[in-house]
C-alpha positions in Angstrom: 0.0 0.0 0.0 1.0 3.6 -0.5 0.4 6.7 1.7 -2.8 8.5 0.9 -1.1 11.7 -0.2 0.5 9.9 -3.1 -2.2 7.4 -4.1 -2.2 6.9 -7.9 -5.3 8.5 -9.3 -7.2 9.3 -12.5 -10.0 11.7 -13.2 -12.5 10.5 -15.8 -13.9 13.5 -17.7 -15.9 14.2 -20.9 -16.8 17.0 -23.2 -20.4 16.8 -22.1 -22.9 14.7 -20.2 -23.9 11.5 -21.8 -20.5 10.7 -23.2 -20.0 7.6 -21.1 -18.2 8.8 -18.0 -20.1 6.6 -15.6 -19.6 3.5 -17.7 -15.9 4.1 -18.0 -15.3 5.1 -14.4 -17.4 2.4 -12.9 -16.0 -0.2 -15.3 -12.4 0.9 -14.4 -13.1 0.6 -10.7 -14.4 -2.9 -11.1 -11.6 -3.9 -13.5 -8.9 -2.7 -11.1 -10.6 -4.3 -8.1 -10.7 -7.6 -10.0 -6.9 -7.4 -10.4 -6.6 -7.3 -6.6 -6.1 -3.6 -6.3 -7.8 -1.6 -3.5 -9.7 1.0 -5.3 -10.9 4.3 -3.8 -14.1 5.6 -5.7 -14.9 9.3 -5.9 -17.5 11.5 -7.7 -17.1 15.2 -8.5 -20.1 17.2 -7.5 -23.2 16.6 -5.3 -24.4 13.4 -7.0 -25.6 10.7 -4.6 -26.6 8.0 -7.1 -23.3 7.3 -9.1 -21.4 6.7 -5.8 -23.7 3.7 -5.2 -22.6 2.1 -8.4 -19.0 3.0 -7.6 -19.3 1.2 -4.2 -20.6 -2.0 -6.0 -17.6 -1.8 -8.4 -14.9 -1.2 -5.8 -16.2 -2.7 -2.6 -15.6 0.6 -0.8 -18.0 3.5 0.1 -18.3 6.0 -2.7 -17.4 9.6 -1.8 -18.1 13.0 -3.2 -15.6 15.8 -4.0 -17.5 19.1 -4.2 -15.5 22.3 -4.3 -18.6 24.4 -4.0 -20.2 22.7 -1.0 -17.0 22.1 0.9 -14.6 24.7 -0.5 -11.6 24.1 -2.7 -9.3 23.8 0.4 -11.1 20.6 1.5 -10.9 18.7 -1.8 -7.3 17.4 -1.2 -7.9 16.5 2.5 -11.2 14.8 1.8 -9.7 12.8 -1.1 -6.8 11.7 1.0 -9.2 10.7 3.8 -11.2 8.5 1.5 -8.2 7.1 -0.4 -6.1 6.3 2.7 -4.5 2.8 2.3 -5.7 2.4 -1.3 -3.7 1.3 -4.4 -5.5 3.6 -6.9 -8.3 6.1 -6.9 -10.7 6.7 -9.8 -12.6 10.0 -9.8 -15.7 10.3 -12.0 -16.2 13.9 -13.2 -19.5 15.8 -13.6 -21.1 17.3 -16.7 -18.6 18.6 -19.3 -15.0 18.9 -18.1 -15.1 22.7 -17.7 -18.7 23.0 -16.5 -18.9 24.2 -12.8 -21.1 26.2 -10.5 -23.2 28.6 -12.6 -21.6 32.1 -12.6 -18.6 30.9 -10.6 -16.0 30.3 -13.3 -14.2 27.0 -12.9 -15.4 26.4 -9.3 -16.6 22.8 -8.7 -15.9 21.7 -12.3 -14.1 18.5 -13.1 -11.2 20.4 -14.4 -11.0 22.4 -11.1 -11.0 19.2 -9.0 -8.4 17.6 -11.2 -6.1 20.6 -10.7 -6.7 20.5 -6.9 -5.8 16.8 -6.9 -2.9 17.2 -9.3 -4.4 14.3 -11.1 -4.2 13.3 -14.8 -7.4 13.4 -16.8 -8.7 10.7 -19.1 -11.2 12.2 -21.6 -14.1 10.0 -22.6 -15.4 11.1 -26.1 -18.6 9.9 -27.7 -17.2 9.3 -31.2 -20.4 8.0 -32.7 -21.0 10.9 -35.1 -17.4 12.0 -36.0 -14.1 10.9 -37.4 -11.4 13.4 -38.1 -13.2 16.1 -36.1 -12.4 14.2 -32.9 -8.8 15.5 -33.1 -10.0 19.1 -33.0 -12.3 18.4 -30.1 -9.6 16.6 -28.0 -7.0 19.2 -28.9 -9.4 22.0 -27.7 -10.1 20.3 -24.4 -6.4 19.4 -23.8 -5.1 22.9 -24.5 -7.9 25.1 -23.0 -6.3 25.2 -19.5 -2.6 24.4 -19.4 -2.9 23.5 -15.7 -5.2 20.5 -16.7 -3.2 17.5 -17.8 -5.2 15.4 -20.3 -3.2 12.2 -20.3 -5.3 10.1 -22.6 -8.6 9.6 -24.4 -11.1 6.8 -24.4 -13.2 6.6 -27.5 -16.8 5.5 -26.8 -19.5 4.2 -29.2 -17.0 3.4 -32.0 -18.9 1.7 -34.9 -16.3 -0.5 -36.6 -12.7 -1.3 -37.2 -12.6 1.2 -40.0 -14.2 3.9 -37.8 -11.5 3.2 -35.1 -8.8 3.4 -37.7 -10.0 6.8 -38.8 -10.2 8.1 -35.3 -6.8 6.9 -34.3 -5.3 8.4 -37.4 -6.8 11.8 -36.6 -5.7 11.7 -33.0 -2.1 10.9 -33.9 -1.8 14.7 -34.6 -3.4 15.8 -31.3 -0.6 14.4 -29.1 -3.0 12.6 -26.7 -2.7 8.8 -26.6 -5.7 6.6 -27.1 -6.1 4.5 -24.0 -9.3 2.8 -24.9 -11.9 2.1 -27.6 -15.4 1.0 -26.6 -17.6 -0.4 -29.3 -21.1 0.7 -29.9 -23.1 -2.0 -28.0 -26.5 -2.3 -26.5 -26.7 0.1 -23.6 -25.9 -1.3 -20.1 -29.0 -1.7 -18.1 -28.9 1.4 -15.9 -32.5 2.8 -16.0 -33.3 6.4 -15.2 -36.3 8.4 -14.0 -37.0 11.9 -13.0 -33.8 12.6 -11.0 -31.3 10.4 -13.0 -30.3 6.8 -12.5 -32.3 4.5 -10.3 -30.3 4.0 -7.1 -28.5 0.7 -6.4 -30.6 0.1 -3.3 -33.7 -0.1 -5.4 -32.4 -2.7 -7.9 -29.4 -4.4 -6.3 -29.3 -7.6 -8.3 -29.7 -5.7 -11.6 -27.2 -3.1 -10.6 -24.6 -5.9 -9.9 -25.2 -7.2 -13.4 -24.9 -3.7 -14.8 -21.5 -3.1 -13.1 -20.3 -6.5 -14.4 -21.2 -5.5 -17.9 -19.3 -2.1 -17.5 -16.3 -4.0 -16.2 -16.4 -6.4 -19.2 -16.6 -3.4 -21.7 -13.7 -1.7 -20.1 -11.5 -4.8 -19.8 -12.2 -5.6 -23.5 -11.5 -2.1 -24.8 -9.1 -0.3 -22.5 -5.4 -0.4 -21.9 -5.5 -1.1 -18.2 -1.7 -1.1 -17.9 -1.5 2.2 -19.7 -4.2 3.7 -17.5 -2.5 2.4 -14.3 0.8 3.9 -15.4 -0.8 7.2 -16.1 -2.4 7.2 -12.6 1.0 6.4 -11.0 2.3 9.6 -12.6 0.1 11.8 -10.4 2.1 14.2 -8.2 2.0 14.0 -4.4 -0.6 16.1 -2.6 0.8 18.7 -0.2 -2.0 18.4 2.3 -2.9 16.2 5.3 -5.8 13.9 5.1 -9.0 15.2 6.6 -9.2 13.8 10.2 -12.7 13.6 11.6 -11.6 13.7 15.2 -9.3 16.6 14.6 -11.9 18.8 12.9 -14.3 18.2 15.7 -11.7 19.3 18.3 -11.7 22.9 17.0 -14.1 25.4 18.6 -16.9 26.3 16.3 -16.7 29.7 14.7 -18.9 32.3 16.4 -22.2 32.8 14.6 -22.6 35.8 12.5 -25.5 38.3 13.0 -28.4 37.2 10.8 -27.9 39.3 7.7 -30.4 40.5 5.1 -30.5 38.5 1.9 -28.2 40.9 0.2 -24.4 40.8 -0.1 -22.9 37.7 1.4 -21.1 38.0 4.7 -17.5 36.9 5.2 -16.9 33.2 5.2 -16.9 32.2 9.0 -14.6 29.2 8.6 -11.3 29.6 10.3 -8.9 27.8 12.6 -8.5 29.3 16.1 -5.1 29.9 17.6 -3.9 28.3 20.8 -4.7 24.9 22.3 -7.5 22.9 20.8 -10.4 22.2 23.1 -11.6 18.6 23.3 -14.6 17.6 21.3 -17.6 16.7 23.4 -17.9 13.0 24.1 -21.7 12.8 23.2 -22.3 10.5 26.2 -25.7 10.5 27.9 -26.2 10.8 31.7 -25.5 7.1 32.1 -22.2 7.3 30.3 -23.5 5.6 27.1 -23.2 6.9 23.6 -26.4 8.6 22.5 -28.1 6.7 19.8 -28.8 8.5 16.5 -31.1 6.8 14.0 -30.4 7.4 10.3 -33.0 6.6 7.7 -31.9 4.2 5.0 -33.4 1.7 2.6 -34.7 2.2 -0.9 -36.6 5.4 -0.1 -33.8 7.3 1.6 -30.5 6.6 -0.3 -29.0 10.1 -0.4 -26.3 10.6 2.2 -22.6 11.6 2.4 -20.4 9.1 4.1 -18.7 11.9 6.2 -22.0 12.7 8.0 -22.2 9.4 9.8 -18.4 9.6 10.5 -18.8 13.0 12.0 -21.8 11.9 14.2 -19.8 8.9 15.4 -16.7 11.0 16.2 -18.9 13.4 18.1 -20.0 10.6 20.3 -23.1 9.1 18.7 -24.0 5.5 18.1 -25.3 5.6 14.5 -28.0 3.0 13.7 -29.5 2.7 10.3 -33.2 1.8 9.9 -35.5 1.4 6.9 -38.8 3.4 7.0 -40.3 1.0 4.5 -39.9 -2.0 6.7 -39.2 -1.1 10.3 -42.3 -0.3 12.3 -40.4 1.3 15.2 -37.3 3.5 15.6 -34.3 1.7 17.0 -34.6 1.2 20.8 -33.2 4.2 22.7 -33.2 6.6 19.8 -32.3 10.1 21.0 -32.0 11.8 17.6 -33.1 11.2 14.0 -31.4 12.0 10.6 -33.5 11.6 7.5 -31.6 12.4 4.3 -32.6 12.6 0.7 -34.0 10.0 -1.6 -37.3 9.1 -3.4 -40.2 9.1 -0.9 -42.5 10.2 -3.8 -41.8 6.8 -5.4 -42.7 5.0 -2.2 -45.4 7.2 -0.8 -47.9 4.4 -0.5 -45.5 2.1 1.4 -44.3 4.9 3.7 -47.9 5.9 4.4 -48.9 2.3 5.1 -46.2 2.0 7.8 -48.4 3.9 10.3 -46.6 2.7 13.5 -43.3 4.2 12.3 -45.0 7.4 11.3 -46.4 7.7 14.7 -43.1 6.9 16.3 -41.3 9.6 14.3 -44.1 12.1 15.2 -43.8 11.2 18.9 -40.0 11.6 18.9 -40.3 15.1 17.3 -43.0 16.1 19.7 -40.7 15.1 22.6 -38.2 17.8 21.4 -35.5 15.3 20.3 -33.3 16.6 17.5 -34.5 15.7 14.0 -32.5 16.7 10.9 -34.3 16.2 7.6 -33.1 17.1 4.1 -35.3 17.1 1.0 -36.8 13.6 1.1 -36.8 13.8 4.9 -38.6 17.1 4.7 -41.4 15.4 2.6 -41.6 12.6 5.0 -42.2 14.9 7.9 -45.0 16.8 6.1 -48.7 16.2 6.8 -49.1 14.5 3.4 -47.3 13.7 0.2 -49.4 13.4 -3.0 -52.4 12.9 -0.8 -50.9 10.1 1.2 -50.6 10.7 5.0 -47.0 11.1 6.2 -45.7 11.8 9.7 -47.5 15.1 10.3 -44.7 16.7 12.1 -44.9 19.8 9.9 -48.1 21.6 9.1 -47.3 21.4 5.4 -48.3 19.3 2.4 -46.0 18.0 -0.4 -46.7 17.0 -4.0 -44.9 16.1 -7.2 -44.2 18.8 -9.7 -43.4 19.0 -13.4 -40.6 21.5 -12.6 -37.1 20.4 -11.7 -35.5 22.5 -9.0 -31.7 22.1 -9.4 -28.7 24.1 -8.4 -26.2 25.2 -5.8 -27.3 27.5 -3.0 -25.5 29.9 -0.7 -27.5 30.0 2.6 -27.4 31.3 6.1 -29.3 29.9 9.1 -32.0 32.3 10.2 -33.2 30.4 13.2 -31.4 28.7 16.0 -31.8 25.0 15.6 -30.5 21.6 16.6 -28.0 21.9 13.7 -26.8 25.4 13.6 -26.9 28.7 15.4 -28.6 31.6 13.6 -26.1 33.3 11.4 -24.2 30.1 10.5 -23.4 30.2 6.8 -23.4 27.0 4.7 -23.5 26.1 1.1 -26.0 23.6 -0.2 -27.6 22.0 -3.2 -31.2 21.5 -4.3 -32.4 18.7 -6.5 -36.1 17.8 -6.6 -39.3 17.7 -8.5 -41.6 18.3 -5.6 -43.2 21.3 -3.9 -43.9 21.9 -0.2 -46.6 24.3 0.7 -46.0 26.5 2.6 -42.3 26.6 1.8 -41.3 27.7 5.2 -42.6 27.8 8.8 -42.8 30.5 11.4 -39.1 29.9 12.1 -37.5 29.2 8.7 -34.4 27.0 8.5 -32.4 29.0 5.9 -32.2 32.3 4.2 -31.1 31.4 0.6 -28.8 34.1 -0.8 -28.6 32.6 -4.3 -31.3 34.2 -6.5 -34.2 33.9 -6.2 -33.5 35.0 -2.6 -36.0 33.6 -0.1 -36.4 31.9 3.3 -37.2 28.2 3.3 -37.5 25.2 5.6 -38.8 24.7 9.1 -37.3 24.9 12.6 -39.7 23.8 15.4 -38.6 22.4 18.8 -35.7 20.0 17.8 -36.7 19.7 14.1 -34.6 21.2 11.3 -36.2 20.4 8.0 -35.2 21.8 4.6 -34.9 21.1 0.9 -31.2 22.0 1.1 -28.6 19.2 0.9 -25.5 20.3 2.8 -22.1 18.6 3.3 -21.3 18.7 7.0 -17.5 18.4 6.4 -17.7 22.1 5.4 -18.9 22.9 8.9 -18.3 20.0 11.3 -19.8 21.9 14.2 -23.3 21.0 13.0 -22.6 17.3 13.8 -21.2 18.2 17.2 -24.1 20.5 18.0 -26.6 17.9 16.9 -25.1 15.2 19.1 -24.9 17.5 22.1 -28.6 18.4 21.7 -29.3 14.6 21.5 -27.5 14.2 24.8 -29.3 17.1 26.6 -32.8 16.9 25.2 
């Protein structure tokens, strides 16, 4: 094994979405793992679904690298944390290689993350409707930013031997080696619906077959030795791995005054001088870890791995339960985290589980901390598409034709079990639902990204919002949540 700061690594990018990044990245992870390598899987951006396929391929938890949600300074440390002890890391990009947060230049683009990781890029090109023009396209992407190292190209959807010959001949002049050619074949069975691919948890057996098919395509068409050699040429990262215990040992930054939704306040993240205070142990009055229940199963598949790691480091015992099947919360639950997912797909089954709905409502009524994001927000509503939900919030939810998607800059406008008023965080919205009303008497967030608004609900221990946040950007929220679990 190698140290995490010098783990061989590749970034899989493309000129645009739909070029085949997921097939290549997932297939490479599976192919390298089949060779006995320990593979660290990563995804650029806020995507929750692709990392599930990555985990199947590699046997390790899929992790996200999002320079908007976490800040550029955390990309290297979070990567090194996830890749610690691995033989190679494969990072799947997002959208087109140079596409990032809207209006923010290169921020959070695949190219930006590749530069932060000092990682070579493999460009996946859909060659189905071109021949000689492929050289101009590859040359343009390789030369656009001299700090981005495009170390090779994989040609996807190649029609025939003659087509491949024409493409290789053209690319000889571009100076970028061809490291793989994937033939035009029947599409791998990875069905989609209103928010992208269907998550692994909903189709595990079929997903295993899909990953095996991706691996077979990559093994048949790619130069694995050449790709491994390229990965080994990545430079060492000059940063320490993110350490969950260490980040929790810092005092949280003081909350800012709650601003108007105008100009953004200074970023409150900083590292205090002097001795580091100890992180709270999260123990209850009897000296036991407080139990935090985390929703899982097919209806609630969206979660960042670092959230549970932070909760555990803050002193919680994290227990996963399935709202589709479990009729009660885990014994001794003192706090509840309900992340994102697809409750709209399972509204009938969630509604039919009346004992659990009542248990969730009783826990919230007791004042225990409840953190709910997007799908969790819907589950806490009075109803979803006419189906009774938990009734914690006096709000109703329904499916919508309109996709709400994008990064958000937000500030907490009400003290809650997650954050003090004035705490600034960045988040992401991704849903086709509407909650009415969109906020309660005490809103969760003031969204500073146009259209500016307040949204979400804070009541007793409940913090419910559409906003997906990455707690690694502000570890104090996990510590605050566990402390509230201990004292509520």
